N, C-alpha and C positions, 0 to 999 in steps of 0.2 A: 905079740904084736896085735895091731886090732882086725878083727876078723874082716875087714872090709877094706884094709889100709891102702891106698893109690888106688883105688878103684872109683869109676866115674858115673853117677846115677843120675837119670833125668827122671822127673818125678811130676805127675800133671795135676792140677790141683792143690797145690803144694805150701800155698800161702795159710792156713786155718785147716782146721779141724783133723782129721786123720792124716790128708796130705803134709801138714806142719810134722805132725806126733814122727810120722815117717820122715822126713827129711832130718828131725833133730835127732834120731836114731841113727838115720847113716853117718851122721857127722861126729857121733859119739863113737861110732864103730869104724871110725877111717877113712870115709870115704868124702871125694870129692861130689859137690848136690848141684844140680842146674834144676832151678825151680819154676815152674809158670804157673800163671793164674790168670782171670782178669778182672780181679775185683781189686781199685786203687788201694783202698783203704788196709784191707790186708797185705798186698806187696807193701806198703810203706813200712809196717808193724813190723813184717818180717825183715826187711832192711835195715832198720832202725833197732831190733831185738836181740834178731837173733846171727844175720851176717856179722857184724863187728866181732863176734866171737870166734869167728873162723873168716877169716876177712880174705886166704888165698884160695878157700875150700867153697863157694858159694859165687854162685852166677844167679843170680834172680831177675826174671822178664816177664811182663805182662803178655800173654799169647792167647788169641783165641784160636783153640784146637779144631775149632770145625774150620778153619778156613786152612787153605790147602799151603800159601805164602807165607801165613804164619808160623807153620809146623816148619817150612824149608829153612824159615829163619833161625829158628827153636835148636835146630839140629845142629846149623853152619855154627852158631856160635858156641855153641859145646864143643865141637871139634874145634872151633877158632883159639876155645882157652884155656881147654883139658885134652885136647888131641885125638881122644876116642869115646867110646860109651862103651861102660860094660854091662848097667843095668838101666831097665826102663819100667818103671812104673805106674801103670792106667788107673789111676785112683781119681782123676774127675769125672764125676757124676753127677746128676739131677732125678729128683723123683716126677713120678707124673702125680694125679689126682684120684688116685685108685677106679678109675672109671674102667668098667669092660667095655667090651668090643662096642657095644652097643648104646655108647654113651661117649666114645673117645672119640675128640675133638680133632681132625689131622694137624694142625697144627704144633698141638699138644705132642702128638705121635710122629712127625717129623722132626721135633726140637727132644725130645727123649732118646730117639734113634741117632741123631745124627752125634748129639753129645757121651752117650753111652755105649754106641755100638761102633759109626761111620769114624769117628775120632780116634778109639784106639787101635782100629783097624788101620789107620794111616800114618797113626805113630808108630804102630807094631813094621809096616812097611818102610819105613824110614830106619827104625833100629834095626831089624834083620840087615837090614843092607848096607848099612854102617858097619857092624860089627863082621860080615863078610868082609867087605873093602879091608879093614884092619887085623884080619885074621884073627878076631875077637872070642875068646868064650863066653860067650854072655848069657845073660839071664831077664826073662820079661815076665812080671806080676800083673795079673789083671784084679783089680778090685771089683768081684760080680756080689755074687748076693745070694741070701737061700730064696729070693724071687728065679736063682738061675737054673731051679729044679724045683720049685713048688707052684701051684698055680695061684696060691692065694695068698700072696705075701702082700702081693702090690695091684696096681692097675694093668691094663693089659700089652701098655707101651713099654712101661718099666719092667714086666716080666718078658715080655718078648726080647729087649732089650739085653737083659741080663743072661736069657737061655742063649741068643746071640753071643754074645762075650765066651762064653763055655766052648762053644763051639769053635773061635777063634781061637780060645787056649787050644783046645785040641789039635786043632788042625797045623798050629803053628809046633806045635810039640815035635810031632810027626815028622813036618817037612824040614826043620832045619835040624834035626838032634844030630845027623851025621855031620855038622859043620860047628859041633860045640856051643849049638844057643837051646837053650831052654826055655819053657813055659810053663806057668803055673797059675793056677787063679787061688783066690780065697773066695771063699762063701760064706759072707759076713753078714750078721743079723744085726738090730739095733745098735748103735754107737753114737758119742758124743759127736756129730756129725753136720752137716745142712742138713742131710736128708731126715738124720735124729729129729732134729729141731722140728722140719717143715710137718713130719709126722705126728711131734707133740702139741702144734700148734694148725690141726685140722686141715692137713694135709694141703700146703701150699697157699694159702688165704690171699698172700700177692700173686697166686701164676705159678708158671710153671717156670720161671726167671727168678730162680735163688740165690739169696746172697750166699755164698761159701764160708762156710766157717761158723755156724751160728751154734749153740751149744744146746742141749737139749737137757730137759730136766732129769735128775738123777735118776729118779724113778721111772721111768721109761727107757734106760739104757741097759743092755743086759750083756755088752763088750767093751770092756776097756780100749780107748784106742793104742793105749802103750803096748798093748800084749799084741796088738795087732801089728804095729810095727815091728815089733820085735819076731815074729812068725813071717814077715816080709824080708827081713835081715834075715834070716835064717835060708828062707828060701834062694835069695842070692846068693849066698856065701858059698864057700868051699863043701862046707860039712852037708847043705843042702844040695846037692851036686847028682845024687842018689833018685831026685825028686823032677820027675817032667812029665808035664801031660794031666799033674792031678789037681782034683777038686778039694781043698784044704777047705771044711766047714770049720766057723769059725763064728758056734753060736752059744756060746755058753751052757752047751749040753741040751737045748731043747730040741731039737731036732731025733734027739735019744729018746723023747717022753711025749 
């Protein structure tokens, strides 16, 4: 039997980049997936190219995860179609411009924190409440970053957001473990994603409103999204039940050197 057969996963920022690769992996592993994004072109591409292969297993929604009403609708529609939620993957995120505190603009700070930290917290709130409601032994995986433990991997806003996401991971793991809900984080390095593309193109030349799903040049990428997606699947699976509150580094070994 497929490792995630009959399970239900919500994946944010999932119509392009790493999120899409995770969605594809989960579908291959037998799960039903609810994906959300804000990029109309990527949503249309997902519906055209991936949904037809899994017509009864996918729900594709446009949702701004920084909006409370959008999150309520996301979880309501997931519950309405599939009955419950087993896994939540907080994947959506944006990069800053590598500014330290002295040159960080408040608008940049607010936007990065809203998407990278506040939104995952509010998604997690709804996830644990739905899992408790349905007595589901579930799993949450936060896509963090090596910036969650390094001080020079990004700017102040992004670094603070990912440090905060690490704290959210550990707090959620500690508070909900007795109810069968696990929470882990992957501390990833450069990948073929929107953030990788921004780094490769001069730290978001168009500002901080990134186009999700861009592809970075091969020579700037150290981690394959397919391998990260496989790791996410493992952390959610029955085999991954030994993991809770873990921070799993996925940086192709660069931390060790």
